[in-house]
N, C-alpha and C positions, 0 to 999 in steps of 0.2 A: 380172407384179406381182404377187408373193405376199408377204404377213406369217407370222411364225409365231413362236409365241410357246406357254410351259405354260400349264396350268392343276390344280387339288388336285382329283383325281378321288375321292380317301377323303381326307378333310385330319384330320391328326395320326397316319394311317397310311404318309404319306412315299408316296403312290400319286400320282403324276402322269400327266396325258394330255397332247396335243397338238391344238393346233388351230390351221389352217391359211385364212388370209384372201386374196382378190382384195382387193388393196389399190384397183385404178380403180373396179372396182363393188360392191365394201365388200358381201363376199357370201362367205361359210361356203363353202369348199371339201372341209375333213373335219376329222372332229374324231376325234380317234386314242384311244386310253386309255393307249398307251407311250409314253416320252419317253424314248426309246432313238436315237444316230445310226445304226444299223440302220435301224429303223423312220423315221425322217427319209429317208437316202438311198435305199429301196424307194420310196418316195411318188413322190419328184420323179426315180427314173428311170421313172417311170412319166407322167411328164409332161415330157417334154422342150422342149416349149414354156417354161418359165418362160425369162425374162431377166434378171430383179432378185429378189433375196431382203435381204427387210425383217427382221431379226431382234435379241434382246438380244443379250448380251454370253456367252449360255450356248455352252461349246466343244463340246457336244453339236449342237448344231443348225448349229457354224458346222464339224464335221466331217460331218456326214450331208450339208447342201449342199455340200462342197468332191468327196462321193464321189458322191452320184449329181446333181449340176446341175453339173459344172465348168461349165460354157458359163455360167453365172448369174453374176451380180454379187451379190458381198454386199455391205447395210445394215447398220451397225450402227444401233440408236436410240438418237437423240440425248439422247432422255430419258433412256434406261438411262446414256449414259457421264457425263452429270451427278449421276446418283445415285450413279455408280463414285468419283467424281469430289469428293463430298462426303460418302464414309464416310470415305477417304482423310484429307480434313482432319478429320474428326470422330478418326480414327484418332491423326493427331499432336495436338492437342490434347489426347486425352487422356493420351498419353504425356508431353509436356510437363506434363501437371496430380500427373501421378502422381510424375516427377519432382521435383517442388516448387523448378520452375524461378525464381528471381527476378527481377521486373522493374522498369522504373522508370516511373513515372507522375507525374502533376500534381497533387497535392492542394491547393487553392486555392490563396489567393496565397503560398504560403511555398517555391511551385521545386517540383525534382524531391525526390523519396521513395522510399526502395526499401521497398515492399511485396511483400504476395504475395495472397493468393485473397481478401483480405478487398478488394482497392484501390478495389471497384467501389463497395462499400459504403460504405466511407470518404468518397469523391469525392463520392458522393451527400450525405452526410449535410454534407459541407462548401457543399456549392453549395445545400443546404434552409437552411442556415443564411446562406449569403451573401445569398440570395432574400430571407430572412425580413429580416436588416439594410436592405433597400434598401425595406422597408414591404408586402410582397405577403402577401397572407394563404397560409391553409390550402389553399384551393380553385383560388387562380391557383398556387401551389406545387405543387400537384398539375396542371393541366394543363400547363406547365412543364419538369415534369421525368419526372411518369409512376413518379413513387414514392410509395406505398400514403398512402392518406388516415391508416390508425394508424400508422406508422410517421410521420410529419410531423409528428402531432400529442405526438408523443412526446420528437422531435429539440426543435423548437420551445421546449420549455422544460428543455434539456439549455446546456450552455457547450460539453462534449466527448463525444465517443462511447465510453459508458464498455465497460467490458473486462468478459467473461462470467466470470459468478460460478464457481465450482468446487465440485465434491462430493466425498466419498469414494468410492473404487470400489465397486460390486456383487459381488455372490458370484460370479457370471461372469467376472472380469476379478480376471488374479492378484497383482493390485497389493495388493487386498484382503488379500494371505495374504505382504506384502513383507517384515517381521517375520521369519517361519517359515522364510520360501524363503531369506533373507540367512544368519540360525544355518545351516542347515542345507548350504549352502553354504559358508560359513567352513570348516565341521567336514571338508568333501572332498565332501560329497555330491552331488557335479555330475550325476549324471545320471536324462536327463529323464523320465523313466516312475515310476523310483522316486520323482520328487517329484512327479509329477501322483498321483502314489498314498496319499502323504503329504498334501496339502494337499486331497486329495480328503475325506480322512475326517476334515478338520478343516470341509467345507462348500462346497468349493469343487466348483464347476456347469458350469464353463468346459471346454472342449474343449482337448486335448494341442496341438493344432495352438497356439492361443491360447498355450498356457504358452512353447512352442517359440519364440514367435516375441520373447514376453517373455525369457526367457531367452538371444536370442542377440545381445543387445547385452554381455552379462556377460560370455560367450564372446569378443566379439571384441577386446573392449576391457582384459578382465581386469578391470575398474573394477564393483563395485556401488553404483550411485546412491543417493540416501538416498529413503527411500520418499514424501518431499513432491513430490518430481520426478515422481514415478511416475502420481499420480492423474491422473484423465479430467476432461477436463472434460463437465459437465451437457449438452455441445450442442455443437453447433460452433464453435469459438472464432471471434473478428474477422479473425484471422491467421495463419491454418494455413501450411503449406506447401504450394504450387503455385501454377500463372499466376493471374491475374486475368479468364483466359476461361474459362469452361465447355462442356464439348466439346461435347455436342449444339447448344447454344442457339447458341455462336459458330460452329460448321460450318453453320446453317441461316442464320445470318445474315451470314457468307463470303459464300455462294454465291448470295445474292437480290442482284440488281441496285439499284440505289441506289435509279431509279424508282419502285420497288416496295416501298421501305421507307417508314414510318409515323415522324411526327417524333421520336416515342420510340425507334423501330431506331432510326433514323439518329442520336441522338442516342448510342445504344450503340455502334453500329459507331465512329462516331471516338472515345470512350474507350476502347473496345475496342485500336483502330491504334497509339492513342498509350500505351498501356498494353503491347503487346506486339507486337515485331518483326515476331515468327513469325508472328503473324496480319494482320498488314499484308502483311507478301509474300505468305500463302497467297492472302488476296482481292484483289492485283494479280492471284495468276495465277488465279484463278477467275474474273475479270472477262473478262482479255484471253483465256480459253479459252471462254469464252461468247459473247464475239465471235467469234474464229474460225469455231466451229461454224455459228455466224446468215450470216458475211462471206464462205459458199462459194469462201473464197482456202484450199484445201488446202496452198499452197506455204510459208503461217507455219505448219504443224504442227508442224515438224521442228524451227524456231528455240523454240518455245515448250517441246517434247521435251526440247531443251538447256539452258532456261534454267531449266524445274523440274529437271532432274536436276544442275544447280550448285548450287540452295540447301541441299542434302545434311539435304532432310528425309525422316525413314525410309519413312514412309506413302509420301508423295509421289512418291518415287521405284520405289517397288511399280507405283503407280499407271502410273508411266510406263514401268513393264517391264509391262504388261499390254499397255497401249497399242501398245507397238510389235510388241509379240508379235500384234497384229489391223490393223496398221496401213494395209493395205489395205481392209479393213472401216469404219475410222474416218475413212479420206480420202473413199469413198465416201460417206459422210452430211455430210460437209460440203458436195459439191458436187453429190448426188442430193437432189430432193424427198421422198424417199419417207419415212413414219417409223411407227411400230409403235400410233400413235393409235387407228386404227380397227381392230384387231387387239386394244387392251386394253376397247373399247367393247363388241364382242362378248365377249370373257370374263367382261365386268361381267353380260352377260345369260345366258350358259351356267351361270353359277353362280346367278342367278337363277330360271332355270330348272330346276337340278338341287336345290337346298333345297326348293322348290316339288313336288318329286317324293320325296323322301326316303322311304328302302327301298320304292318302285312303278318305277321303272327300272334302267334300265342304261345301255351307251351307246350302244346301237342306238338306242332313244325318244330321247336326246338326239339322236343324228345326226339321225334324222328330223324333228327338231324345229327343227334350227337351221340344215339344209342346205336351201336352195331347190327345189323340184321345177321 
């Protein structure tokens, strides 16, 4: 039983090597300077006794193991599988964020309200005010909500969440030159490069691509909005477009089991589930997938893949496609006890040795220090 993974030989230069570990004895079998399917296949041909190969989702190692050790059973690493799913969830949330999809959530006691990315802040404000009305002090509100103490102190003196102040655009924003652009547009001068040259002479410091995006709405609609509508906010508005689930934080919370959530994280997860139907569905998928990996019953995998495919989430469907492409290794990951944990531990040791000997060693010296005699 061996585990295989890559390691950075020359970090920043795209040079990677391969380390192969005996999973039963937790010993290093080989440290190679290349990461190729041919090199992996040659190693396995020289070791026909290998029965199980544990690996990450790297296609090079999958191909090398198939060619060099067709008799061996391949197992995908469970940690890397979950990491792939987490990345798919993050990409899907980021897609929804960029779309500016509206969501429905509860805001205090006023019932459902259509809100967007500022929904979490607005809901926290309502919660702080409700606890304040119940007689809770700032410290108690902080402990129960997780909201920052500075925000709590400010909000306790307010009756309503204030709107953000707006300011005039800066010189790198085409909105500062709205009147000049409108005059040129009305005169028939709509060529982007020429307009860019004109306002650059007036002091514009932004890029042409920024100006092109600014003018795109004029070209698409045929209408030039008034200058007041083109002013940019001083900071991110309370309610900009996008769902109330930040992609990175949402993906991390989506993948985390309920028993491992802190009290503050559990509150955030419940809010996100009420706020976004997409988040609720993806968290349910993630929880069931984690249960399948732990349950050792591979027959449930096909049902999960069909259910995930039917959700219609683009990036989740891409994850399903990659899983089906490597379905045998995924099934073996469910039924077999092997993982790449020992491999990752030895990679950390190898990196420590490599960094301690910068400029004074090569692969042969690293092999001598890593492989037991």
